[in-house]
A tleap script that builds the chain and sets N, CA, C and O, in Angstrom:
source leaprc.protein.ff14SB
mol = sequence {
  NMET TYR ILE GLU ARG LYS ALA GLY GLU LEU
  ILE GLY GLU ALA ARG ILE GLY ARG VAL THR
  PHE SER LYS SER GLY LYS SER ILE TYR TYR
  SER GLY LYS GLN PHE LYS SER LEU LYS GLY
  SER GLY PHE LYS SER ASN TYR PHE GLU ILE
  GLU SER GLY ASP ASP TYR TRP ILE SER GLY
  PRO LYS LYS ASP GLY ALA ASP ARG LEU TYR
  GLY GLU ARG LEU PRO ILE ASP ILE ASP GLU
  GLU VAL ARG GLU GLU TYR TRP THR ARG ILE
  ARG ASN GLN PRO ASP ARG ILE ASN ASP ALA
  LYS CALA
}
set mol.1.N position { 37.961 87.782 133.803 }
set mol.1.CA position { 38.357 86.752 134.511 }
set mol.1.C position { 37.576 85.597 133.649 }
set mol.1.O position { 36.434 85.769 133.224 }
set mol.2.N position { 38.460 84.196 133.409 }
set mol.2.CA position { 37.815 83.445 132.877 }
set mol.2.C position { 37.019 82.688 134.075 }
set mol.2.O position { 37.523 82.575 135.193 }
set mol.3.N position { 35.922 82.254 133.797 }
set mol.3.CA position { 35.130 81.455 134.590 }
set mol.3.C position { 34.506 80.289 133.859 }
set mol.3.O position { 33.781 80.415 132.873 }
set mol.4.N position { 34.915 78.911 134.535 }
set mol.4.CA position { 34.470 77.761 133.829 }
set mol.4.C position { 33.723 77.149 135.101 }
set mol.4.O position { 34.038 77.236 136.288 }
set mol.5.N position { 32.569 76.461 134.460 }
set mol.5.CA position { 31.865 75.702 135.942 }
set mol.5.C position { 32.481 74.498 135.499 }
set mol.5.O position { 32.794 74.088 134.381 }
set mol.6.N position { 32.583 74.006 136.709 }
set mol.6.CA position { 33.134 71.902 136.629 }
set mol.6.C position { 32.013 71.165 137.114 }
set mol.6.O position { 31.517 70.146 136.635 }
set mol.7.N position { 31.695 71.779 138.077 }
set mol.7.CA position { 30.178 70.570 138.663 }
set mol.7.C position { 30.666 69.348 138.404 }
set mol.7.O position { 30.118 68.614 137.582 }
set mol.8.N position { 31.694 69.013 139.042 }
set mol.8.CA position { 31.848 67.516 138.548 }
set mol.8.C position { 32.432 66.944 137.644 }
set mol.8.O position { 32.838 65.782 137.646 }
set mol.9.N position { 32.509 67.740 136.802 }
set mol.9.CA position { 33.122 67.461 135.256 }
set mol.9.C position { 34.603 68.107 135.114 }
set mol.9.O position { 35.141 68.903 135.884 }
set mol.10.N position { 35.102 67.557 133.944 }
set mol.10.CA position { 36.543 67.939 133.703 }
set mol.10.C position { 36.176 69.277 133.122 }
set mol.10.O position { 36.574 70.335 133.609 }
set mol.11.N position { 35.502 69.202 132.199 }
set mol.11.CA position { 35.290 70.421 131.034 }
set mol.11.C position { 33.989 70.998 131.327 }
set mol.11.O position { 33.446 70.146 132.030 }
set mol.12.N position { 33.185 71.977 131.177 }
set mol.12.CA position { 32.374 72.627 131.463 }
set mol.12.C position { 31.941 74.033 130.993 }
set mol.12.O position { 32.723 74.556 130.200 }
set mol.13.N position { 30.745 74.808 131.361 }
set mol.13.CA position { 30.561 75.777 130.191 }
set mol.13.C position { 31.704 76.854 130.796 }
set mol.13.O position { 32.176 76.770 131.930 }
set mol.14.N position { 32.035 77.832 129.856 }
set mol.14.CA position { 32.910 78.720 130.312 }
set mol.14.C position { 32.685 80.374 129.383 }
set mol.14.O position { 32.219 80.569 128.261 }
set mol.15.N position { 33.199 81.288 130.338 }
set mol.15.CA position { 32.886 82.897 129.935 }
set mol.15.C position { 34.264 83.432 130.211 }
set mol.15.O position { 35.114 83.053 131.017 }
set mol.16.N position { 34.265 84.507 129.246 }
set mol.16.CA position { 35.158 85.913 130.051 }
set mol.16.C position { 34.242 86.667 130.514 }
set mol.16.O position { 33.236 86.906 129.845 }
set mol.17.N position { 34.448 87.213 131.840 }
set mol.17.CA position { 33.926 88.354 132.359 }
set mol.17.C position { 34.017 88.961 133.321 }
set mol.17.O position { 34.998 88.485 133.893 }
set mol.18.N position { 33.535 89.903 134.031 }
set mol.18.CA position { 34.162 90.697 134.759 }
set mol.18.C position { 33.921 90.549 136.312 }
set mol.18.O position { 32.717 90.611 136.564 }
set mol.19.N position { 34.483 90.423 137.100 }
set mol.19.CA position { 34.160 89.984 138.397 }
set mol.19.C position { 34.767 90.845 139.446 }
set mol.19.O position { 35.841 91.426 139.290 }
set mol.20.N position { 34.047 90.904 140.512 }
set mol.20.CA position { 34.392 91.754 141.686 }
set mol.20.C position { 34.933 90.919 142.914 }
set mol.20.O position { 34.668 89.727 143.069 }
set mol.21.N position { 35.649 91.602 143.697 }
set mol.21.CA position { 36.337 91.105 144.914 }
set mol.21.C position { 35.723 91.592 146.046 }
set mol.21.O position { 35.094 92.638 145.883 }
set mol.22.N position { 35.742 91.025 147.357 }
set mol.22.CA position { 35.134 91.343 148.590 }
set mol.22.C position { 36.105 92.158 148.920 }
set mol.22.O position { 37.128 92.211 148.237 }
set mol.23.N position { 35.909 92.988 150.125 }
set mol.23.CA position { 36.830 93.823 150.820 }
set mol.23.C position { 37.860 92.782 151.325 }
set mol.23.O position { 39.030 93.165 151.305 }
set mol.24.N position { 37.626 91.566 151.759 }
set mol.24.CA position { 38.869 90.879 152.240 }
set mol.24.C position { 39.818 90.032 150.717 }
set mol.24.O position { 40.918 89.482 150.668 }
set mol.25.N position { 39.047 90.216 149.949 }
set mol.25.CA position { 39.432 89.209 149.020 }
set mol.25.C position { 39.320 87.800 148.777 }
set mol.25.O position { 39.882 87.114 147.923 }
set mol.26.N position { 38.470 87.473 149.705 }
set mol.26.CA position { 38.361 86.016 149.816 }
set mol.26.C position { 37.220 85.489 149.195 }
set mol.26.O position { 37.161 84.265 149.074 }
set mol.27.N position { 36.176 86.284 148.723 }
set mol.27.CA position { 35.314 86.118 147.873 }
set mol.27.C position { 34.971 86.661 146.632 }
set mol.27.O position { 34.905 87.889 146.681 }
set mol.28.N position { 34.677 86.071 145.295 }
set mol.28.CA position { 34.271 86.793 144.015 }
set mol.28.C position { 32.841 86.883 143.770 }
set mol.28.O position { 32.049 85.979 144.037 }
set mol.29.N position { 32.535 88.001 143.253 }
set mol.29.CA position { 31.147 87.815 142.713 }
set mol.29.C position { 31.211 88.111 141.263 }
set mol.29.O position { 31.980 88.915 140.738 }
set mol.30.N position { 30.174 87.254 140.572 }
set mol.30.CA position { 30.092 87.541 138.958 }
set mol.30.C position { 28.507 86.921 138.904 }
set mol.30.O position { 28.106 85.812 139.255 }
set mol.31.N position { 27.735 88.116 138.305 }
set mol.31.CA position { 26.726 87.470 137.796 }
set mol.31.C position { 25.761 87.258 138.799 }
set mol.31.O position { 25.074 86.251 138.627 }
set mol.32.N position { 25.515 87.951 139.828 }
set mol.32.CA position { 24.752 87.582 140.946 }
set mol.32.C position { 24.875 86.497 141.664 }
set mol.32.O position { 23.978 85.902 142.259 }
set mol.33.N position { 26.434 86.138 141.584 }
set mol.33.CA position { 26.719 84.724 142.504 }
set mol.33.C position { 27.947 85.142 143.144 }
set mol.33.O position { 28.673 86.028 142.692 }
set mol.34.N position { 28.159 84.514 144.162 }
set mol.34.CA position { 29.163 84.342 145.126 }
set mol.34.C position { 30.114 83.323 145.096 }
set mol.34.O position { 29.672 82.180 145.211 }
set mol.35.N position { 31.353 83.473 144.964 }
set mol.35.CA position { 32.124 82.569 144.761 }
set mol.35.C position { 33.187 81.909 146.200 }
set mol.35.O position { 33.157 82.852 146.990 }
set mol.36.N position { 33.704 81.239 146.587 }
set mol.36.CA position { 34.469 81.476 148.005 }
set mol.36.C position { 36.004 80.230 147.143 }
set mol.36.O position { 35.977 79.371 146.262 }
set mol.37.N position { 36.939 80.719 147.887 }
set mol.37.CA position { 37.879 79.710 147.455 }
set mol.37.C position { 37.961 78.532 148.015 }
set mol.37.O position { 37.753 78.600 149.227 }
set mol.38.N position { 38.239 77.192 147.520 }
set mol.38.CA position { 38.607 76.191 147.557 }
set mol.38.C position { 39.568 75.558 148.500 }
set mol.38.O position { 39.608 74.504 149.134 }
set mol.39.N position { 40.653 77.055 148.287 }
set mol.39.CA position { 41.966 76.896 149.249 }
set mol.39.C position { 42.723 75.626 148.621 }
set mol.39.O position { 43.452 75.086 149.453 }
set mol.40.N position { 42.727 75.179 147.692 }
set mol.40.CA position { 43.873 74.124 147.203 }
set mol.40.C position { 43.040 72.590 147.451 }
set mol.40.O position { 43.623 71.518 147.287 }
set mol.41.N position { 41.747 72.683 147.825 }
set mol.41.CA position { 41.433 71.505 148.004 }
set mol.41.C position { 40.216 70.764 146.793 }
set mol.41.O position { 39.676 69.660 146.859 }
set mol.42.N position { 40.080 71.753 145.821 }
set mol.42.CA position { 39.418 71.440 144.792 }
set mol.42.C position { 40.025 70.304 143.578 }
set mol.42.O position { 41.230 70.128 143.393 }
set mol.43.N position { 38.958 69.609 142.830 }
set mol.43.CA position { 39.824 68.649 141.943 }
set mol.43.C position { 39.493 69.331 140.513 }
set mol.43.O position { 38.420 69.166 139.932 }
set mol.44.N position { 40.417 70.015 140.091 }
set mol.44.CA position { 40.626 70.779 138.460 }
set mol.44.C position { 39.329 72.149 139.130 }
set mol.44.O position { 38.604 72.768 138.351 }
set mol.45.N position { 39.312 72.317 140.314 }
set mol.45.CA position { 38.858 73.506 140.690 }
set mol.45.C position { 39.348 74.481 141.475 }
set mol.45.O position { 40.302 74.184 142.193 }
set mol.46.N position { 38.936 75.534 141.507 }
set mol.46.CA position { 39.530 76.658 142.770 }
set mol.46.C position { 38.528 77.633 143.465 }
set mol.46.O position { 38.794 78.605 144.172 }
set mol.47.N position { 37.368 77.162 143.110 }
set mol.47.CA position { 36.525 77.919 143.831 }
set mol.47.C position { 34.800 77.249 143.711 }
set mol.47.O position { 34.407 76.604 142.739 }
set mol.48.N position { 34.092 77.528 144.728 }
set mol.48.CA position { 32.679 76.941 144.294 }
set mol.48.C position { 31.807 78.133 145.120 }
set mol.48.O position { 32.150 78.850 146.060 }
set mol.49.N position { 30.312 78.026 144.243 }
set mol.49.CA position { 29.540 79.136 144.354 }
set mol.49.C position { 28.575 78.675 145.315 }
set mol.49.O position { 27.915 77.638 145.362 }
set mol.50.N position { 28.651 79.805 146.165 }
set mol.50.CA position { 27.800 79.399 147.437 }
set mol.50.C position { 26.708 78.791 147.630 }
set mol.50.O position { 26.489 77.795 148.319 }
set mol.51.N position { 25.804 79.601 146.814 }
set mol.51.CA position { 24.345 78.824 146.651 }
set mol.51.C position { 23.847 77.231 146.185 }
set mol.51.O position { 22.942 76.558 146.677 }
set mol.52.N position { 24.792 76.885 145.039 }
set mol.52.CA position { 24.721 75.769 144.322 }
set mol.52.C position { 25.639 74.815 144.922 }
set mol.52.O position { 25.357 73.656 145.225 }
set mol.53.N position { 26.993 75.516 145.099 }
set mol.53.CA position { 28.227 74.403 145.799 }
set mol.53.C position { 28.631 73.882 144.786 }
set mol.53.O position { 29.372 72.909 144.934 }
set mol.54.N position { 28.272 74.365 143.298 }
set mol.54.CA position { 29.347 73.955 142.281 }
set mol.54.C position { 30.552 74.436 142.188 }
set mol.54.O position { 30.774 75.614 142.470 }
set mol.55.N position { 31.386 73.709 141.833 }
set mol.55.CA position { 32.961 73.965 141.602 }
set mol.55.C position { 32.799 74.401 140.181 }
set mol.55.O position { 32.069 73.996 139.276 }
set mol.56.N position { 33.946 75.611 140.273 }
set mol.56.CA position { 34.363 76.616 139.068 }
set mol.56.C position { 35.683 76.379 139.223 }
set mol.56.O position { 36.269 75.847 140.166 }
set mol.57.N position { 36.102 76.827 138.197 }
set mol.57.CA position { 37.884 77.168 138.174 }
set mol.57.C position { 37.826 78.738 137.403 }
set mol.57.O position { 37.293 78.754 136.293 }
set mol.58.N position { 38.314 79.950 137.916 }
set mol.58.CA position { 38.117 80.792 138.131 }
set mol.58.C position { 39.800 81.409 138.119 }
set mol.58.O position { 40.587 81.146 139.028 }
set mol.59.N position { 40.242 82.464 136.633 }
set mol.59.CA position { 41.610 82.587 136.647 }
set mol.59.C position { 41.360 83.843 135.687 }
set mol.59.O position { 40.244 84.099 135.237 }
set mol.60.N position { 42.576 84.651 135.399 }
set mol.60.CA position { 42.845 85.542 134.782 }
set mol.60.C position { 42.908 84.945 133.103 }
set mol.60.O position { 43.595 83.985 132.754 }
set mol.61.N position { 42.133 85.661 132.304 }
set mol.61.CA position { 42.274 85.225 130.960 }
set mol.61.C position { 43.751 85.137 130.230 }
set mol.61.O position { 44.516 86.071 130.472 }
set mol.62.N position { 44.126 84.279 129.516 }
set mol.62.CA position { 45.117 83.803 128.990 }
set mol.62.C position { 45.368 84.866 127.669 }
set mol.62.O position { 44.374 85.161 127.005 }
set mol.63.N position { 46.720 85.451 127.281 }
set mol.63.CA position { 46.836 86.244 126.213 }
set mol.63.C position { 46.538 85.617 125.035 }
set mol.63.O position { 45.881 86.150 124.140 }
set mol.64.N position { 47.133 84.162 124.977 }
set mol.64.CA position { 47.016 83.312 123.771 }
set mol.64.C position { 45.763 82.350 123.438 }
set mol.64.O position { 45.753 81.391 122.666 }
set mol.65.N position { 44.545 82.940 124.349 }
set mol.65.CA position { 43.314 82.261 124.429 }
set mol.65.C position { 43.190 80.696 125.059 }
set mol.65.O position { 42.179 79.994 125.045 }
set mol.66.N position { 44.270 80.421 125.513 }
set mol.66.CA position { 44.168 79.084 125.932 }
set mol.66.C position { 43.643 79.044 127.540 }
set mol.66.O position { 44.433 78.760 128.441 }
set mol.67.N position { 42.807 79.231 127.694 }
set mol.67.CA position { 42.283 79.289 129.098 }
set mol.67.C position { 41.708 77.859 129.522 }
set mol.67.O position { 41.783 77.440 130.677 }
set mol.68.N position { 41.295 77.359 128.773 }
set mol.68.CA position { 40.902 76.098 128.953 }
set mol.68.C position { 42.156 75.120 129.768 }
set mol.68.O position { 43.344 75.075 129.445 }
set mol.69.N position { 41.413 74.295 131.027 }
set mol.69.CA position { 42.728 73.532 131.400 }
set mol.69.C position { 43.577 72.851 130.624 }
set mol.69.O position { 44.791 73.055 130.632 }
set mol.70.N position { 42.870 71.806 129.741 }
set mol.70.CA position { 43.393 70.925 128.902 }
set mol.70.C position { 43.796 71.424 127.645 }
set mol.70.O position { 44.461 70.680 126.926 }
set mol.71.N position { 43.457 72.745 127.196 }
set mol.71.CA position { 43.927 73.114 126.005 }
set mol.71.C position { 42.494 72.953 125.053 }
set mol.71.O position { 42.603 73.404 123.913 }
set mol.72.N position { 41.445 72.477 125.344 }
set mol.72.CA position { 40.232 71.842 124.227 }
set mol.72.C position { 40.052 73.092 123.933 }
set mol.72.O position { 40.087 73.914 124.849 }
set mol.73.N position { 39.812 73.520 122.552 }
set mol.73.CA position { 39.243 74.702 121.639 }
set mol.73.C position { 38.038 74.547 121.481 }
set mol.73.O position { 37.667 74.336 120.326 }
set mol.74.N position { 36.959 74.600 122.627 }
set mol.74.CA position { 35.764 74.527 122.799 }
set mol.74.C position { 35.484 75.973 122.998 }
set mol.74.O position { 36.273 76.753 123.531 }
set mol.75.N position { 33.951 76.373 122.396 }
set mol.75.CA position { 33.808 77.939 122.299 }
set mol.75.C position { 33.688 78.453 123.800 }
set mol.75.O position { 33.087 77.777 124.635 }
set mol.76.N position { 34.301 79.710 124.126 }
set mol.76.CA position { 33.878 80.353 125.174 }
set mol.76.C position { 33.319 81.608 125.219 }
set mol.76.O position { 33.958 82.491 124.648 }
set mol.77.N position { 32.157 81.946 125.822 }
set mol.77.CA position { 31.566 83.398 125.413 }
set mol.77.C position { 32.136 84.180 126.426 }
set mol.77.O position { 32.587 83.911 127.540 }
set mol.78.N position { 31.995 85.326 125.706 }
set mol.78.CA position { 32.468 86.729 126.136 }
set mol.78.C position { 31.789 87.474 126.350 }
set mol.78.O position { 31.145 87.879 125.382 }
set mol.79.N position { 31.458 88.222 127.945 }
set mol.79.CA position { 30.168 88.886 128.116 }
set mol.79.C position { 30.618 90.442 127.306 }
set mol.79.O position { 31.702 91.026 127.281 }
set mol.80.N position { 29.314 90.785 126.699 }
set mol.80.CA position { 29.539 92.032 125.789 }
set mol.80.C position { 30.200 93.275 126.578 }
set mol.80.O position { 30.803 94.108 125.902 }
set mol.81.N position { 30.123 93.426 127.861 }
set mol.81.CA position { 30.800 94.639 128.758 }
set mol.81.C position { 32.193 94.473 128.577 }
set mol.81.O position { 32.942 95.445 128.669 }
set mol.82.N position { 32.554 93.498 128.363 }
set mol.82.CA position { 34.236 93.155 128.341 }
set mol.82.C position { 34.683 92.651 127.141 }
set mol.82.O position { 35.728 92.004 127.073 }
set mol.83.N position { 33.787 92.958 125.912 }
set mol.83.CA position { 34.446 92.384 124.682 }
set mol.83.C position { 35.542 93.074 124.225 }
set mol.83.O position { 36.592 92.498 123.940 }
set mol.84.N position { 35.348 94.533 124.109 }
set mol.84.CA position { 36.275 95.321 123.716 }
set mol.84.C position { 37.751 95.127 124.303 }
set mol.84.O position { 38.740 94.924 123.599 }
set mol.85.N position { 37.749 95.208 125.526 }
set mol.85.CA position { 38.886 94.762 126.333 }
set mol.85.C position { 39.639 93.912 126.136 }
set mol.85.O position { 40.855 94.018 125.975 }
set mol.86.N position { 38.826 92.727 126.126 }
set mol.86.CA position { 39.161 91.160 125.774 }
set mol.86.C position { 40.065 91.507 124.467 }
set mol.86.O position { 41.294 91.481 124.530 }
set mol.87.N position { 39.640 91.703 123.752 }
set mol.87.CA position { 40.140 91.333 122.257 }
set mol.87.C position { 41.201 92.617 122.043 }
set mol.87.O position { 42.213 92.498 121.352 }
set mol.88.N position { 40.920 93.568 122.567 }
set mol.88.CA position { 42.201 94.895 122.433 }
set mol.88.C position { 43.056 94.352 123.502 }
set mol.88.O position { 43.921 93.562 123.123 }
set mol.89.N position { 43.004 94.562 124.514 }
set mol.89.CA position { 43.935 94.832 125.759 }
set mol.89.C position { 44.620 93.193 125.758 }
set mol.89.O position { 45.791 92.961 125.456 }
set mol.90.N position { 43.719 92.259 126.119 }
set mol.90.CA position { 44.117 90.958 126.566 }
set mol.90.C position { 44.829 90.172 125.710 }
set mol.90.O position { 45.942 89.703 125.950 }
set mol.91.N position { 43.975 89.975 124.368 }
set mol.91.CA position { 44.437 89.098 123.080 }
set mol.91.C position { 45.204 89.939 122.129 }
set mol.91.O position { 45.843 89.296 121.296 }
set mol.92.N position { 45.302 91.493 122.052 }
set mol.92.CA position { 45.853 91.970 121.159 }
set mol.92.C position { 45.345 91.737 119.521 }
set mol.92.O position { 46.080 91.711 118.534 }
set mol.93.N position { 43.863 91.581 119.564 }
set mol.93.CA position { 43.193 91.124 118.384 }
set mol.93.C position { 41.822 92.213 117.898 }
set mol.93.O position { 40.626 92.033 117.668 }
set mol.94.N position { 42.780 93.437 117.898 }
set mol.94.CA position { 41.167 94.408 117.788 }
set mol.94.C position { 40.339 94.200 116.648 }
set mol.94.O position { 39.237 94.748 116.620 }
set mol.95.N position { 40.738 93.448 115.660 }
set mol.95.CA position { 39.960 93.166 114.743 }
set mol.95.C position { 38.622 91.960 114.749 }
set mol.95.O position { 37.686 91.684 113.998 }
set mol.96.N position { 39.142 91.474 116.013 }
set mol.96.CA position { 37.867 90.684 116.527 }
set mol.96.C position { 36.714 91.275 117.571 }
set mol.96.O position { 35.988 90.652 118.346 }
set mol.97.N position { 36.798 92.532 117.343 }
set mol.97.CA position { 35.942 93.278 118.768 }
set mol.97.C position { 34.650 92.960 118.668 }
set mol.97.O position { 33.891 93.329 119.564 }
set mol.98.N position { 34.154 92.213 117.556 }
set mol.98.CA position { 32.551 91.701 117.215 }
set mol.98.C position { 32.512 90.783 118.007 }
set mol.98.O position { 31.691 90.772 118.924 }
set mol.99.N position { 33.440 89.772 117.803 }
set mol.99.CA position { 33.389 88.422 118.132 }
set mol.99.C position { 33.009 87.964 119.514 }
set mol.99.O position { 33.734 88.169 120.487 }
set mol.100.N position { 31.841 87.331 119.577 }
set mol.100.CA position { 31.105 87.143 120.827 }
set mol.100.C position { 31.936 85.782 121.648 }
set mol.100.O position { 31.995 85.646 122.870 }
set mol.101.N position { 32.462 84.965 120.743 }
set mol.101.CA position { 32.905 83.681 121.359 }
set mol.101.C position { 34.759 83.867 120.775 }
set mol.101.O position { 35.222 84.266 119.707 }
set mol.102.N position { 35.387 83.393 121.979 }
set mol.102.CA position { 36.706 83.190 121.781 }
set mol.102.C position { 37.029 81.616 121.222 }
set mol.102.O position { 38.187 81.268 120.991 }
savepdb mol mol.pdb
quit
């Protein structure tokens, strides 16, 4: 998934990583954090992190790499455990398999 920390900003730190979902599908878990849906009430965000209350944008990664809301070409970190899958299955660019940033 594409995970961008908004925390009151339009552009924030972003990464590609593997998330898990609660049994009900109402929560997302990533890197020891739990996220709940804002149910459409967020400003440029769709989830909030339970502990900090920070807003996030979480969505599936796009095939063209244009994951940021306004198309900014800022680096996006890619977690090591999903790097191969991201570059081969999502982006169809296996020659970039060692690239840690999109």
